[in-house]
C-alpha positions in Angstrom: 6.9 10.7 -9.7 7.6 7.6 -7.5 8.0 7.0 -3.8 9.5 4.1 -1.9 7.4 2.6 0.9 8.4 -0.1 3.4 5.6 -2.6 3.8 5.5 -5.7 5.9 5.7 -8.8 3.7 2.3 -10.1 4.7 0.6 -6.9 3.6 2.7 -6.5 0.5 1.6 -10.0 -0.7 -2.0 -9.1 0.0 -1.6 -5.9 -2.1 -0.2 -7.8 -5.1 -2.8 -10.6 -4.8 -5.6 -8.0 -4.9 -6.9 -8.8 -1.5 -5.7 -5.5 -0.1 -6.6 -2.5 -2.2 -5.7 0.2 0.3 -2.4 1.0 2.0 -2.8 3.1 5.2 -0.4 5.8 6.3 -0.2 8.3 9.1 1.3 11.0 7.0 0.7 12.0 3.4 3.3 12.8 0.8 4.7 16.3 0.6 4.8 16.1 -3.1 1.3 16.0 -4.6 2.6 14.6 -7.9 3.4 11.1 -6.5 1.6 8.6 -8.7 3.6 5.4 -8.2 4.6 3.5 -5.0 7.6 1.2 -5.2 7.2 -1.5 -2.5 10.1 -2.6 -0.3 9.0 -5.7 1.6 10.6 -5.5 5.0 12.6 -8.4 6.6 12.8 -11.3 6.2 12.2 -10.5 2.5 14.3 -7.4 2.5 13.9 -6.3 -1.1 11.8 -4.4 -3.6 9.1 -6.7 -4.9 7.0 -4.4 -7.1 5.2 -1.2 -7.6 1.6 0.1 -7.8 -0.1 3.2 -9.1 -2.1 5.4 -6.9 -5.7 5.7 -8.0 -6.9 8.0 -5.3 -5.7 9.3 -1.9 -8.4 9.4 0.8 -7.8 11.9 3.7 -10.2 11.8 6.7 -10.5 10.7 10.3 -9.7 7.0 11.0 -13.4 6.0 11.4 -14.5 7.5 8.1 -11.6 6.0 6.2 -12.3 2.6 7.8 -16.0 2.8 6.7 -14.9 3.5 3.1 -12.1 1.0 2.9 -12.8 -2.0 5.2 -14.0 -4.4 2.5 -10.6 -4.3 0.8 -8.4 -3.2 3.7 -6.6 -6.6 4.0 -6.9 -6.3 7.8 -9.5 -7.6 10.2 -10.4 -4.4 12.1 -9.6 -0.8 12.6 -7.7 -1.5 15.9 -5.2 -3.6 13.9 -4.3 -0.5 12.0 -2.4 2.5 13.5 -4.5 4.5 16.0 -4.0 7.9 14.2 -4.5 6.7 10.7 -5.1 9.7 8.4 -4.7 8.8 4.8 -5.3 5.8 2.6 -3.8 5.1 -0.8 -6.3 3.5 -3.1 -4.1 1.7 -5.6 -4.2 -0.1 -8.9 -1.4 -2.4 -10.0 1.3 -1.3 -12.3 3.8 -4.1 -11.9 4.9 -7.0 -9.9 8.5 -8.1 -9.9 9.6 -11.7 -9.8 11.1 -12.4 -6.4 13.7 -14.7 -7.9 14.8 -12.8 -11.0 13.8 -9.2 -10.1 12.3 -8.9 -13.6 9.0 -7.1 -14.1 6.3 -9.8 -14.7 3.2 -7.7 -15.2 
């Protein structure tokens, strides 16, 4: 099952470059069978740019999640992230779409 998430373009690019291996969210998914995230890059991009598979979902308090994920968080510090961070999606790449042709390229 898939879910669509809006992600700021700067973070979406880091996800697909491999620099950011965790996506942080305040609220988990109601459906526990979600395995793929379709990435909508917010404005100024304003379109779907790819998708990634969920390898693991981490649920804990913000400090514990930060300790486990900071190396590949794609951000500089915990304060940059939302204050009541509760879950982290550890992903692996399934596909990246060409921004020009919208065709799957990996």
